C-alpha positions in Angstrom: 0.0 0.2 -0.1 2.9 2.3 0.7 4.3 1.7 -2.5 1.1 2.7 -4.1 1.0 5.8 -2.2 4.3 6.4 -2.9 4.1 6.1 -6.7 0.7 8.2 -6.9 2.3 11.4 -4.7 5.3 10.8 -7.4 3.2 11.4 -10.3 1.1 14.2 -9.0 4.5 15.8 -8.4 5.9 15.0 -11.8 2.2 16.3 -13.3 2.4 19.4 -11.4 5.8 20.4 -12.4 4.8 19.5 -16.2 1.9 22.0 -16.7 3.5 25.5 -15.6 6.3 24.8 -18.2 3.6 23.4 -21.1 1.4 26.7 -20.2 4.6 28.9 -20.4 5.2 27.6 -24.1 1.7 28.2 -25.1 1.8 32.2 -25.2 4.7 34.1 -26.6 4.9 37.8 -25.9 6.8 40.6 -27.3 7.4 44.2 -25.7 8.7 47.3 -27.5 8.6 50.9 -26.8 8.0 53.7 -29.6 8.5 57.3 -28.4 7.4 60.4 -29.8 9.0 64.0 -29.7 6.8 65.1 -27.3 7.2 62.9 -24.7 4.4 60.6 -25.0 4.9 57.3 -26.1 3.6 53.7 -27.4 4.2 50.2 -25.7 3.4 47.6 -28.5 3.1 43.8 -27.0 2.8 41.0 -29.5 1.4 37.8 -28.2 1.5 34.8 -30.3 -0.9 31.7 -29.0 1.0 28.7 -31.0 -1.0 26.3 -29.7 -4.4 27.3 -30.7 -4.6 24.7 -33.5 -0.9 22.9 -35.4 -1.5 25.2 -38.6 -4.0 27.8 -37.5 -1.8 30.1 -34.9 -3.9 33.2 -33.5 -1.8 36.3 -32.4 -2.9 39.7 -31.0 -0.8 42.8 -31.1 -2.1 45.9 -29.0 -0.7 49.2 -28.8 -0.9 51.1 -25.7 -0.7 55.0 -25.6 0.9 57.0 -22.8 0.8 60.9 -22.7 4.3 62.6 -21.5 3.0 61.9 -17.7 3.1 58.5 -18.1 -0.9 58.3 -18.0 -2.3 55.6 -20.2 -5.0 57.3 -22.7 -5.7 54.8 -25.1 -5.4 51.1 -26.2 -5.9 49.2 -29.5 -5.4 45.5 -30.1 -5.8 43.7 -33.3 -6.2 39.9 -32.9 -5.7 37.7 -36.2 -5.9 34.1 -36.8 -3.9 32.4 -39.6 -3.3 29.4 -41.6 -0.2 27.9 -43.2 0.9 24.6 -44.9 4.4 24.8 -44.4 5.1 26.8 -48.0 2.6 29.9 -47.3 0.1 31.0 -45.1 -2.8 33.5 -45.0 -5.0 35.4 -42.7 -8.2 34.6 -42.3 -9.7 36.9 -39.5 -9.0 40.5 -37.9 -10.6 42.1 -35.9 -9.9 44.8 -33.7 -10.9 46.5 -30.3 -9.9 49.5 -28.8 -10.3 50.9 -24.9 -10.1 54.3 -24.0 -8.8 55.4 -20.7 -8.8 59.6 -21.0 -12.7 60.8 -22.1 -10.9 63.5 -24.2 -9.8 61.0 -26.6 -12.1 58.8 -29.0 -11.4 56.5 -31.8 -12.5 57.9 -35.4 -11.0 55.5 -37.4 -10.8 51.9 -37.1 -10.0 49.3 -40.2 -9.1 45.7 -39.7 -8.7 43.8 -42.4 -6.7 40.6 -43.6 -4.4 41.1 -47.1 -2.8 37.5 -48.1 -0.5 36.6 -45.3 -0.8 39.8 -43.4 -3.6 41.2 -41.0 -3.9 45.0 -40.9 -5.8 47.9 -38.7 -5.6 51.1 -39.2 -6.6 53.3 -36.6 -7.1 57.0 -36.0 -7.4 58.5 -32.1 -8.1 62.6 -31.9 -8.1 64.6 -28.8 -9.3 68.5 -28.9 -6.1 69.3 -26.6 -3.6 66.6 -28.1 -4.4 66.1 -31.9 -4.5 62.9 -33.4 -2.6 59.9 -33.2 -2.7 57.6 -36.2 -1.2 53.9 -36.2 -1.3 51.1 -38.5 -0.8 47.5 -36.9 0.5 44.6 -38.9 0.4 40.9 -38.0 2.6 38.8 -40.5 2.6 35.1 -40.9 5.1 33.4 -42.7 4.8 29.8 -44.4 5.8 27.8 -41.2 3.9 29.5 -38.8 6.1 32.1 -37.4 4.6 35.4 -36.5 5.9 39.1 -36.6 
């Protein structure tokens, strides 16, 4: 009986150690900061869920806009689904969403679309006191499922 309990305990411990490693491989995240001359900046994150399905990866790219006082103003996220076959790839879905944190800003343009292996979204945000910011968010998938 002690051997059975020891075996079950060992299996439990091994499975607990394996799942966090599996979860860590599921989503890859990259982060980049793009500064503007006035001191404001964009934080760009790219997250790829490569385990969504073997040949149908899902990716999101988010632009987070901060003013020169490091206050978050708005976010814009492009989510895309791709398919690939080892030779070529296609974007099969592109959708975008915005979140406004400062009520002065408003989204005046949002155009997510697919174009071959690219998912693209053009967006413009406007503020009476800060002017406008236009961005183009692009996600690309190559024939081997690598997303940039």
